[in-house]
SERO-4910 file (N, C-alpha, C, O; in steps of 0.05 Angstrom, whole numbers):
BEGIN
 pado doro    nc1    nc2    nc3   cac1   cac2   cac3    cc1    cc2    cc3    oc1    oc2    oc3
  Unk    A     72    -40    152     85    -34    151     91    -52    124    106    -45    106
  Unk    A     77    -79    125     83    -89     97     76    -83     73     87    -91     52
  Unk    A     56    -65     76     53    -51     40     76    -27     41     83    -24     18
  Unk    A     88    -11     54    109     -6     45    134    -22     48    151     -6     56
  Unk    A    143    -42     45    160    -63     40    149    -89     20    158    -94     -3
  Unk    A    136    -98     28    124   -130      7    112   -114     -6    125   -109    -27
  Unk    A     89   -100     -4     75    -89    -27     95    -71    -55     93    -73    -79
  Unk    A    116    -51    -35    121    -38    -61    133    -63    -74    125    -66    -97
  Unk    A    151    -82    -64    170    -97    -82    150   -114   -101    156   -116   -125
  Unk    A    127   -125    -90    107   -140   -108    102   -120   -129     99   -127   -153
  Unk    A    100    -92   -122     87    -74   -155    113    -66   -167    112    -52   -187
  Unk    A    143    -76   -156    162    -64   -170    162    -87   -195    157    -85   -219
  Unk    A    169   -109   -178    177   -124   -205    149   -133   -218    154   -146   -238
  Unk    A    129   -131   -215    104   -132   -235    110   -110   -257    107   -114   -282
  Unk    A    118    -87   -246    119    -58   -267    151    -70   -285    156    -67   -309
  Unk    A    163    -78   -270    183    -89   -288    180   -106   -314    186   -104   -338
  Unk    A    165   -127   -295    156   -158   -313    139   -141   -342    139   -146   -367
  Unk    A    130   -124   -330    105   -109   -354    106    -95   -367     85    -87   -378
  Unk    A    128    -86   -372    146    -64   -386    135    -35   -377    138    -16   -393
  Unk    A    122    -31   -350    112      4   -337    132     22   -340    153     16   -328
  Unk    A    133     40   -352    159     61   -353    164     88   -321    184    101   -314
  Unk    A    138     84   -311    144    105   -285    129     90   -263    107     80   -268
  Unk    A    137     88   -245    135     84   -213    137    109   -190    157    122   -185
  Unk    A    118    110   -181    111    134   -160    101    122   -137     78    114   -131
  Unk    A    130    123   -123    129    118    -92    115    137    -69    119    161    -69
  Unk    A    100    127    -52     93    143    -37    107    140    -13    107    117     -3
  Unk    A    123    164      3    137    160     32    130    192     43    115    210     36
  Unk    A    150    189     65    138    211     83    170    223     93    190    209     95
  Unk    A    168    251     99    185    265    102    202    263    138    225    270    145
  Unk    A    182    251    153    193    239    185    220    220    185    230    208    204
  Unk    A    227    222    164    246    196    153    280    223    154    302    214    158
  Unk    A    276    247    149    294    257    161    305    264    187    289    266    206
  Unk    A    332    270    190    342    272    208    337    309    219    332    331    210
  Unk    A    345    292    254    337    320    262    350    347    244    374    345    236
  Unk    A    333    375    237    353    392    219    353    418    235    363    437    224
  Unk    A    344    421    258    334    436    273    328    467    249    309    460    234
  Unk    A    336    489    245    322    511    229    329    515    199    318    531    185
  Unk    A    354    493    189    356    497    165    335    485    141    317    468    146
  Unk    A    338    491    127    315    481    100    333    450     92    356    446     87
  Unk    A    310    432     94    318    411     90    310    404     57    287    407     48
  Unk    A    331    394     41    327    380     20    334    350     17    350    338     31
  Unk    A    322    341     -4    327    316    -13    348    302    -10    347    277    -11
  Unk    A    376    317     -5    400    304      0    402    304     26    420    289     32
  Unk    A    389    315     50    394    314     80    397    291     84    389    272     70
  Unk    A    410    290    105    410    263    118    388    248    127    370    262    136
  Unk    A    385    219    126    357    214    139    370    195    167    393    187    174
  Unk    A    342    193    179    351    173    201    330    156    214    315    165    232
  Unk    A    330    130    205    323    116    215    314    102    241    293     90    246
  Unk    A    337    109    258    347    101    287    331     70    287    331     55    268
  Unk    A    319     65    313    304     37    317    277     36    308    261     20    318
  Unk    A    271     50    293    241     47    285    233     26    266    242     20    244
  Unk    A    217     17    278    212      0    247    196      9    231    198     -2    209
  Unk    A    179     26    233    160     42    214    172     60    197    158     70    179
  Unk    A    207     69    203    213     87    198    239     69    173    242     76    149
  Unk    A    251     50    184    265     25    169    251     23    146    260     26    123
  Unk    A    225     18    154    207      4    127    197     22    108    187     14     87
  Unk    A    200     52    115    190     70     92    224     68     74    228     60     51
  Unk    A    240     77     91    271     70     66    269     51     60    282     51     39
  Unk    A    258     25     63    258      1     48    239      3     23    240     -5      0
  Unk    A    224     17     36    202     20      8    213     36    -21    213     33    -45
  Unk    A    225     60      6    239     83    -24    264     60    -47    267     61    -71
  Unk    A    273     46    -32    296     25    -44    290     11    -63    307      7    -81
  Unk    A    251     -4    -63    241     -2    -91    235     18   -114    233     15   -138
  Unk    A    231     36   -100    237     60   -127    262     59   -134    259     57   -158
  Unk    A    287     59   -130    304     62   -131    318     33   -151    337     36   -167
  Unk    A    307      7   -146    308     -7   -163    295    -12   -184    304    -29   -199
  Unk    A    280     -3   -188    261     -2   -206    277     29   -233    274     29   -258
  Unk    A    289     45   -219    305     63   -237    329     49   -246    338     52   -268
  Unk    A    338     34   -226    363     15   -241    359     -2   -261    377    -10   -277
  Unk    A    337     -9   -262    332    -31   -280    326    -13   -307    316    -28   -324
  Unk    A    329     13   -315    328     24   -338    294     43   -338    282     49   -359
  Unk    A    287     48   -318    259     58   -320    258     76   -300    278     74   -285
  Unk    A    239     96   -292    238    126   -272    217    119   -253    193    121   -254
  Unk    A    238    108   -227    230    110   -199    224    142   -194    237    161   -203
  Unk    A    202    143   -176    196    168   -173    191    172   -136    169    163   -130
  Unk    A    200    179   -123    198    170    -94    180    209    -79    190    232    -79
  Unk    A    160    203    -71    144    228    -57    157    229    -34    175    213    -27
  Unk    A    150    246    -21    163    254     12    142    267     13    136    283     -5
  Unk    A    123    262     36     99    274     31    105    291     59    119    280     76
  Unk    A     98    313     63     96    328     98     66    316    112     49    303    100
  Unk    A     64    322    131     40    309    142     14    325    133     14    349    133
  Unk    A     -3    313    128    -34    311    112    -45    338    138    -39    338    162
  Unk    A    -61    357    124    -84    382    139   -101    382    120    -93    381     96
  Unk    A   -128    383    128   -150    393    117   -177    384    124   -180    362    135
  Unk    A   -191    396    120   -222    388    131   -229    354    130   -236    342    151
  Unk    A   -227    343    107   -226    319    116   -199    294    123   -198    270    122
  Unk    A   -179    313    130   -157    290    137   -158    282    167   -159    296    187
  Unk    A   -157    249    162   -156    241    190   -136    256    204   -151    270    218
  Unk    A   -114    262    211   -100    277    221   -110    305    233   -105    313    256
  Unk    A   -123    317    215   -136    339    232   -160    335    248   -165    344    271
  Unk    A   -175    321    234   -198    317    257   -185    302    280   -190    314    300
  Unk    A   -172    282    284   -158    276    311   -149    301    327   -157    307    350
  Unk    A   -129    316    309   -122    335    322   -142    353    334   -135    361    357
  Unk    A   -168    364    322   -181    388    328   -200    368    344   -218    382    354
  Unk    A   -204    337    352   -221    331    368   -203    324    396   -210    321    420
  Unk    A   -178    323    384   -155    319    426   -151    353    433   -147    359    456
  Unk    A   -152    373    414   -159    405    422   -186    409    440   -188    415    464
  Unk    A   -204    404    426   -224    410    449   -230    401    468   -244    415    484
  Unk    A   -218    363    476   -221    352    499   -184    369    518   -172    356    535
  Unk    A   -178    391    511   -158    392    523   -133    370    525   -114    374    539
  Unk    A   -135    353    512   -113    321    504    -92    324    486    -83    303    476
  Unk    A    -80    353    475    -71    361    462    -46    371    466    -36    385    448
  Unk    A    -27    367    495     -5    385    502     16    391    489     26    373    475
  Unk    A     27    414    491     56    420    476     77    416    503     80    425    525
  Unk    A     95    390    479    110    376    494    133    391    495    138    395    471
  Unk    A    156    407    515    176    409    520    166    447    506    146    461    506
  Unk    A    199    448    495    194    477    469    177    485    451    169    508    449
  Unk    A    170    466    438    153    472    412    162    484    393    149    494    375
  Unk    A    191    483    396    211    501    372    206    483    350    197    496    331
  Unk    A    209    461    344    217    435    322    198    446    305    176    456    313
  Unk    A    206    443    282    194    459    254    184    421    255    192    399    262
  Unk    A    154    437    239    129    414    230    122    420    209    105    437    208
  Unk    A    134    405    180    134    406    158     94    393    149     82    375    162
  Unk    A     87    401    135     59    391    131     45    405     93     59    422     80
  Unk    A     25    397     85     23    393     59    -12    400     60    -25    386     76
  Unk    A    -25    418     46    -62    416     50    -56    397     28    -37    394     14
  Unk    A    -84    382     30    -90    358     21   -104    353     -9   -111    332    -20
  Unk    A   -107    373    -18   -119    384    -46    -84    389    -64    -78    381    -87
  Unk    A    -67    404    -42    -37    407    -58    -26    380    -61    -16    370    -81
  Unk    A    -29    368    -38    -19    340    -51    -26    321    -68    -11    303    -78
  Unk    A    -46    326    -72    -60    312    -88    -42    319   -125    -33    304   -143
  Unk    A    -45    349   -121    -42    358   -151     -7    354   -145      8    366   -161
  Unk    A      2    344   -130     29    344   -130     38    314   -142     59    307   -154
  Unk    A     24    304   -138     26    270   -147     17    274   -173     28    258   -188
  Unk    A      1    288   -185     -3    293   -216     18    306   -227     27    300   -249
  Unk    A     28    326   -213     45    336   -237     70    320   -235     86    323   -254
  Unk    A     77    300   -211     97    279   -213    105    261   -236    127    251   -241
  Unk    A     84    259   -248     75    238   -264    102    243   -298    107    225   -315
  Unk    A    110    261   -298    135    269   -319    157    273   -310    176    272   -324
  Unk    A    159    278   -285    185    281   -263    204    258   -271    198    234   -271
  Unk    A    232    270   -280    255    257   -270    259    237   -254    251    247   -233
  Unk    A    268    210   -247    274    189   -233    285    204   -204    303    221   -209
  Unk    A    277    202   -174    289    216   -157    273    215   -139    254    199   -142
  Unk    A    277    231   -117    263    227    -85    250    265    -85    268    281    -93
  Unk    A    229    277    -78    215    305    -84    202    312    -60    182    300    -52
  Unk    A    212    329    -49    191    336    -17    170    347    -28    171    366    -44
  Unk    A    149    337    -19    118    348    -26    108    368     -7     90    357      6
  Unk    A    113    397      2    107    407     28     88    434     19     84    442     -4
  Unk    A     76    444     44     72    476     39    106    487     37    125    473     44
  Unk    A    109    519     23    123    530     23    134    537     50    157    546     50
  Unk    A    124    535     70    133    548     99    122    520    124    101    508    129
  Unk    A    146    519    132    142    501    155    139    513    177    159    526    182
  Unk    A    113    514    201    105    517    215    126    505    244    138    484    242
  Unk    A    125    520    266    140    508    300    111    489    306     88    493    298
  Unk    A    123    466    324     99    453    328     79    472    356     57    465    362
  Unk    A     90    488    365     78    509    385     62    519    359     39    512    354
  Unk    A     76    532    345     55    554    322     30    536    313      8    546    310
  Unk    A     38    505    308     19    492    300     -5    497    323    -22    515    323
  Unk    A     -3    485    333    -28    476    360    -37    508    369    -61    512    374
  Unk    A    -19    526    370    -32    559    367    -52    558    352    -74    560    362
  Unk    A    -51    556    328    -66    562    305    -97    544    307   -121    549    306
  Unk    A    -78    521    312   -106    498    310   -131    505    332   -155    499    329
  Unk    A   -120    517    355   -139    529    386   -151    551    380   -173    556    387
  Unk    A   -136    567    363   -148    596    355   -172    589    339   -195    597    345
  Unk    A   -169    577    323   -189    562    298   -218    551    310   -241    557    304
  Unk    A   -207    531    328   -235    512    339   -245    534    361   -266    531    373
  Unk    A   -226    557    367   -232    569    388   -240    554    424   -261    556    436
  Unk    A   -220    543    431   -214    544    454   -185    549    467   -167    555    451
  Unk    A   -180    549    486   -149    565    500   -126    546    491   -129    523    485
  Unk    A   -108    558    493    -83    551    479    -70    518    501    -67    519    526
  Unk    A    -65    494    487    -57    475    500    -51    482    520    -49    506    524
  Unk    A    -43    455    549    -29    458    561      7    456    562     11    436    548
  Unk    A     23    463    569     53    458    574     60    430    584     46    423    603
  Unk    A     77    415    577     86    395    588    115    400    596    121    423    588
  Unk    A    137    387    609    160    378    609    168    363    582    151    349    571
  Unk    A    196    365    568    206    346    546    210    320    556    215    302    540
  Unk    A    208    316    585    216    281    592    196    268    591    197    243    588
  Unk    A    170    285    593    141    264    588    134    253    567    117    235    568
  Unk    A    150    262    536    143    266    513    151    227    506    141    213    488
  Unk    A    163    224    517    169    189    516    143    171    525    135    151    513
  Unk    A    130    184    552    117    162    573     91    175    553     74    158    551
  Unk    A     84    198    539     56    202    533     52    188    501     31    180    493
  Unk    A     78    186    485     70    183    463     86    152    449     85    144    425
  Unk    A    102    136    476    116    118    462    128    118    439    132    143    436
  Unk    A    138    106    418    158    104    401    150    122    382    170    122    368
  Unk    A    137    134    372    120    159    356    153    178    366    171    186    351
  Unk    A    151    180    395    167    207    411    200    207    396    216    226    396
  Unk    A    203    186    387    224    177    363    239    197    348    262    203    344
  Unk    A    205    209    340    220    222    315    204    249    312    212    268    298
  Unk    A    176    249    330    157    267    335    171    294    349    155    312    355
  Unk    A    187    296    353    201    314    363    220    339    348    226    362    353
  Unk    A    226    318    322    252    321    307    245    349    295    221    356    296
  Unk    A    266    368    283    258    394    269    265    383    243    286    374    236
  Unk    A    239    387    228    243    382    204    231    400    184    208    394    177
  Unk    A    240    418    174    234    442    162    245    433    123    265    437    110
  Unk    A    225    422    118    231    411     82    221    433     69    203    450     72
  Unk    A    240    429     51    242    449     22    223    431      1    227    407     -3
  Unk    A    204    446     -9    202    433    -38    210    456    -55    191    472    -58
  Unk    A    227    460    -65    240    473    -81    240    454   -105    226    457   -125
  Unk    A    256    432   -100    256    414   -126    241    405   -138    247    397   -161
  Unk    A    213    401   -126    188    390   -139    169    409   -154    148    406   -167
  Unk    A    188    435   -145    164    461   -152    190    464   -186    179    460   -207
  Unk    A    215    471   -186    231    476   -208    232    450   -227    241    451   -250
  Unk    A    224    432   -217    224    408   -232    189    400   -250    187    381   -266
  Unk    A    178    408   -246    144    410   -244    135    435   -255    125    437   -278
  Unk    A    139    456   -238    123    475   -244    102    472   -223     91    494   -222
  Unk    A     93    458   -206     76    454   -183     75    473   -162     97    473   -151
  Unk    A     61    488   -152     70    504   -125     45    500   -112     24    498   -126
  Unk    A     44    499    -83     20    498    -67     10    525    -69     21    545    -78
  Unk    A    -25    519    -57    -45    541    -64    -38    549    -35    -29    572    -35
  Unk    A    -40    539    -12    -32    543     10      3    549     17     21    533     14
  Unk    A      5    576     26     40    564     33     43    554     50     65    544     54
  Unk    A     23    553     69     26    539     94      5    541    117    -12    558    115
  Unk    A      4    529    133    -24    521    152    -28    541    165    -49    542    178
  Unk    A    -13    559    166    -23    592    178    -45    599    160    -66    610    166
  Unk    A    -38    592    136    -65    605    117    -93    582    113   -116    589    109
  Unk    A    -85    560    113    -98    535    115   -117    530    139   -141    528    139
  Unk    A   -101    528    158   -107    516    181   -127    540    200   -132    539    224
  Unk    A   -134    555    185   -153    575    204   -185    568    197   -205    576    208
  Unk    A   -182    551    173   -209    546    161   -216    516    165   -237    506    173
  Unk    A   -186    502    158   -190    471    160   -207    466    185   -231    459    185
  Unk    A   -192    469    207   -208    459    245   -237    478    237   -257    464    237
  Unk    A   -241    497    232   -272    498    237   -290    487    208   -313    492    203
  Unk    A   -276    477    198   -288    463    177   -297    435    187   -321    428    184
  Unk    A   -282    422    195   -274    393    221   -300    397    237   -314    377    237
  Unk    A   -312    420    254   -324    418    271   -351    423    259   -372    414    268
  Unk    A   -350    436    239   -378    444    214   -387    411    204   -407    400    214
  Unk    A   -374    401    191   -375    367    184   -383    350    213   -404    337    213
  Unk    A   -363    351    239   -374    333    256   -403    341    262   -421    324    266
  Unk    A   -406    362    263   -435    376    274   -454    356    258   -467    336    264
  Unk    A   -449    370    231   -473    358    212   -476    319    214   -498    308    216
  Unk    A   -453    306    214   -457    279    211   -477    274    239   -497    260    240
  Unk    A   -465    291    264   -492    288    282   -512    294    281   -528    276    284
  Unk    A   -521    321    277   -546    316    261   -568    294    243   -593    291    243
  Unk    A   -541    280    228   -556    258    213   -560    240    233   -583    232    233
  Unk    A   -542    230    253   -545    210    265   -567    210    285   -583    191    289
  Unk    A   -566    234    297   -587    233    312   -619    240    301   -639    232    312
  Unk    A   -620    253    282   -646    254    265   -655    283    266   -638    296    279
  Unk    A   -673    298    257   -682    312    252   -697    328    279   -701    352    278
  Unk    A   -703    314    300   -711    316    326   -695    330    349   -699    349    365
  Unk    A   -679    317    345   -656    322    366   -638    347    366   -628    359    346
  Unk    A   -636    355    403   -632    378    402   -602    389    387   -582    375    386
  Unk    A   -605    418    375   -577    424    359   -564    441    381   -572    457    398
  Unk    A   -534    428    371   -512    445    387   -508    466    374   -510    470    350
  Unk    A   -504    482    395   -488    505    384   -459    504    381   -450    518    363
  Unk    A   -441    487    399   -413    478    387   -407    447    394   -415    433    413
  Unk    A   -395    443    379   -378    420    379   -364    409    394   -340    415    394
  Unk    A   -376    385    417   -359    380    432   -341    359    436   -327    353    455
  Unk    A   -346    345    406   -334    323    391   -326    301    426   -304    300    435
  Unk    A   -346    289    436   -339    268    454   -346    239    441   -342    218    454
***
């Protein structure tokens, strides 16, 4: 968390002192308040609640605003959740799905905003020339969390996740559960209009069916390299 607060402060102070014109600050979309099925623009209210990570995230964004107030361009990119064959979150999700340890808590009707890693990288490049302000970096279409789990399970070739009642969420996920069930249907309209950027994958429904399979393939390859050429070949990845 200190990277988001003290790290941002040091960077901004150094950038101002050295006459740097543009500062781009990485942030995340989970700072938005519960939005239901509504599209969430950058003007939507945030809700840090009593979560230290969320407060640190918004404090970090304030450093970009301080940079702008100093007569420069402070740009905040609120990234949705990353997915892709090399994304740690996708690899972890695949692992948990294979082990039947990624349940659906509650109805799963909350919207879950995501962004394919290569599209996120191109979003950063597109942001260099933007006016100061906050921009969502996300897919064109968010999916519900239930759909996200279903897409992953289908791609990896495992049964649909178990379903548990919502009251177990706090017990299973701890502090993360304070924001995890929020419905965040983020809109990327501002970034698209200001920069001409657009994601190559409109949603995880397009990219997700290939990304988990790519994860399994990479894990199998890593196992083969670790075990050597004489190790027995596995037909499927058990991810244990």
